[in-house]
N, C-alpha and C positions, 0 to 999 in steps of 0.2 A: 530066310531070316532077314536078309537085307530088305527084301520087299515088304515084310511085315513091319520092320522098323520105320521105313519110309512112310508106310501107310498111317502108322500111329502118329508120326510127326505132322503129317498133313491134317489129320483129324483134330489134333491138338491145336494147330494154328487156327483152323476155321472155327473151332469151338471158342477159342479166346476172342476171335473177332466178333462172334455172335454175342458174347457176354459184354464186350467193350462197347458195341454200338448202343445198346439201351442205356448203359451208364453214361456215355457221352451225351445222349439225348437228354437224360435227366439233369445233367450238369448245365445245360443251356438255360439261361434265364431270359425270358422275354421281357424287354424293357416296358415299364409302365407308361401309359399315355400321360402326357404332360399338359396341364392347363395353366395358362398364364393370366394373372390378375394385373391389369393396368389401371392404376388409380390416381386421380388428381389429388386425392386427400392424403391423410397420414394414417399409419397403421393403428395407433392407439384409438384415435377418434372413430375409425371405421370398423373396429373390432366387432361391435354388435351386428353390423350389416353383413360382414364376412362370415360370422358364425351362422346367420340365417341362410346364407348361401351354402355353407357346408351341410346344414340340415337338409336342404333341398337335394343336394347330391346324394346324401346318405339314403334318402327315401327311394332313390333310383338304384341303390345298391353299390354306390361308389364311396369308398372310405379313403381319406387322404393317408398316404404312406402304405396302404395295403394293396389297392388295385388302381390308384391314380396318384400322380405327383402334382402338387400345386406350387407354383413359384409366383412371387409377388414383386411388383415394381411400383414404388410409391413416389409421387412427385411432391408430396408435402406442400401442396398449395402453389408450387412454382410451375405454372402451366406450360412454360416454354421448355420444360424437360420432357414432356410427354412424347414428342416426336421421336427422340432418341430411344426412350424406354420402349416404345412400341416396336421400333426396328429391331431392338435386341431380342424381344420375345419372338419375332418372326424368324430371326436367325437361329434361335434355339429350337425351331420347328415344333412349337406347341400345337396341340390339336385344336384348342379353343382359346380365344382371348375374351376375358371377362372385363368389359370396360366399366369400371367402377368410378363413381364420382361425376356423373352427369354427361351431358352432350359433348363436352370438350374432350373427354377421354375416348368416347366413341368415334369422334371425328379423327383424332390422332391415329387410332387403330385402323380406321378405314383407309387413311392415306398410306399406311404401311403395308396393307395386304388387301387383295380383292378375292382371295381364295379361302383363307382360314376363317371359320365361323366366328363372328363377333357378337357377344351378348351384352346388351346395354340395359341400364335403368335410367330412363330419361324423364324429366319433368315437363317436357314440351312435346308438341305434336311431331312425331318422327317423320310423318309424311311431308308436312309443310317444310321441315328443315332438311329434307333430302336423305334421311337415314334409310328409309324403306319406300317401296313403290306404293304399298297399301298395308293396312293393318292385318288383314286376313292372309294376304299373299305378299310377304316382304320382298321377294323377288331377287335379292342379292345375298350377300353373306352376313348381313346384320339382322338381328331379331332381338326381342326381349320384352321389357315392360315399360309402358308409358304411364306416368303417375299423375298427369293432368294438373300440374301445379300452376302453370300460367293462367289457365282458365279460372282458377280459384282466387286470383288476386282481387277481383271486385268483391267477392264474398268476404275475404279477410278484411278488406278495407271497411266494409259495412259492419262487421263484428267489432272492429276497433272503435268506430264511431258510436256503437251501441253502448259504450261505457259511460255515456252521459255527457253533461256539460263540461266536464274536465277536459275532454278531447275537443279542442278547438281547431288545431292545425296538426295534421298528421304528416309523417315523413316516411320515405321508403329507403332502405339500405340496399344498394345493388353493387355488383362488381363490374367495373368498366372493362376488365380483361376477360370477362366471360363471353362466350359465343353468343349468348342470349340476353346479356345485360340490358341492351337497348330495347329488347322486346318487353322485358319486365317493366322498364320505365315508361314506355309508350302505352302499354296496356293499363298500367296504374293511373297514368294521367287521364286517359279516356274515361276510366271508371269514376275517377274523382270528379271530373267535369260533368259527367252524366248525373251524379248524385248531388252536385253542388258543394262538394267537399274541397277544402284547401289541402294542397299536397306539396311537400318539398322533397327534392331528390338529394340523397347523400351517397357518395360513391367511396368505396374502399376496396383495396386489393392486397393490403398488408396488415399486419397486426397493429402497427402504429396508426395507420389510416382508419382502422375501425375505431380506435380510441378518439381520434380527431373528429370523426363523424359524429360521435355522441356529444362531444364538446360543442361542436358547431350547432347541432340540433338544440342543445340547451340554450345556447346564446341566441338563437333565432326564435326561442320560445315555442319550439315544436313540442306538443304535449303528448304525443304517442308515435310509435314507430312500427313499421311493417318490414320484416326481414325476408328477403327473397330466398329461393331454394338453391342458392349457389353452393357448390360443394366446399369451397374454401370457408364459407361462413359455418357450414356444418362442422368442419374441422375445428373451428374456433368458437364453438357454441358456449363453452364455459366462460370464455372472455366476454362474449356478447351478453350473456345472461347476467354476469357480474356487473358489467357497465350499466345495463338497464336498471338493475336494482340500486346501484350507487347513485344514478341520476334521477331515481324515483320516476322512471318513465315506463308506462304501460307499453308492452311490445307483443305483437302477435307473430308467430313463427309458422313455418310450413310443416315441421315434423314434431312428433311427440317427444323426441329425444331432448329437445330444448326444454320442454316442460318438466321432464324427468330431472333435468339439470337445475331446475329452479325458475324456469321461465314462466310468464304469466299465463299464456294460452297459445294453443296451436289449432290449426284447422287444415286437414288434408288427409291423404291416404297414408297407410302405414308403409314407411320406407322399407322395413324389413320384409314386407310381403313381396316387393319387387325382387329383392335379393334371393328370397326363397324360391321364387319362380324360376329365375335364371340358373339357380342351382339344379333344379329339376331338369331344365332344358339342357344343361351340360351333360347330365347323365344320359339323356335321350340321344344327344348328338354322339356321345362316345359309343352308344349301342348301335349306331349306324343310321339313325334317322336323318333325313335331308333337311338342311336349314330352311329351305323353301316351304316345308310342311309345318313349321313352327310359327304360329301367328304372333303378332305383337298383342300382348294382353293389357287390359286396362282395369283398374280397381272398380269394384261394384259399389263401394261405400266410402264415405269420408267421415272422419271423426273430429269432434270438437272437444278439446281437453282444456280444463281451467284449473289453475293452481291457487287455491284459496289462501294458503300461507304467503304466497308471493303478493297477492292482492293486499293482504294486511300489511306486509312490509312496505308496500307502495302507498300506504294510507288510502287505499281505494276500497271503499265500502261497497264491494261489488254486489253483495246480496240485497242491498237497498237501492243502489243507483241502477243496477242492471239485473233485476231478478229473473227476467226472461232468459238471460244468458245462462244462468245456473240451471234453469228448468230444461233447456234444450241441450245442455252439455251431455256428451256421451260418457264423460268421466270427469269427476271432480276430485282433485288430489289435495290431501292434507298431510302435514308433516308426520313422518314416522318417528316413533320414540327414539331419542338419541341422535337424530339427524340434525345437522346444522341448519337453522332456519334462514330464509332470505333476509329477515330483519337483522340477524347477527352479521350477515355479509355486508349489509348496508352501513353498519356502524364500525366496520373494521378499518384499520389504518390504511389499507390499500385504496379505499374509496376516497380518502382525504388527500391522497397524493396526486 
């Protein structure tokens, strides 16, 4: 009797353990991989690009909040914050760092870690600037997309002067705090000298300095402007487009987002393409692919966009003075019904202040 009772107790104990083990295993939650976004820009202005990034991840089977966690650090145009933000992401042991907002974000991330994969979207030659050893075999922990914006500066300048006799002296808006600001200025000067164009340099790194740059350009009788692909300018694109319209100044931009905001024209790659690519790369890295196996990709096409409503607001009869520009444009934009026109912006009280 005592033997049978003891035997039943032993069997009951081990049976309970057998049931408890699977339950305990089911209760364990594997933490989701964490991806960190390090951006020199601001959240609202970069939302379209980050959404393209998310679409790229989803194509690889990664959905934010379901099987991957994404945390974001925004410098809001204050580049000196990037170093500390990058170190915080490393301390949080993210699996991948997405360097959003140009070369300056990528450089800050690379100074913070040599082991965590860094994905960048750069407008400059990443080999020349030391991000990677080569495009096909990056060699280190950085990889991503190169959008070739610097190489397109001469073409943008040529497009600006194709607007006819109204464009006598052109200017370039660059950011002196940018890692590549001097490269933009040097390359633009060389292109202007080669074509015999007159060119003025205007620098800005704050919201107020952008306004001052337009005021100085008007005072110096600069008749058209070229905006560089600096991420701070991308963040402030609504302000820049508004000032261009207020000053009746034709401006060419690097990204279509400026034209969508009411800018006159843009020429370059699609910025959203680069973010979509690094979204896909994030998924591939999380699946275990090696960073050295992911080449730096470059766009295969560049697009010219022209906004006819903005041209009309600038009193620029672009269809007569530059008909070839319209014929070669990849997209010509006209006002949607109910949308505020650039001419309404130009006559608003803000332009008179």
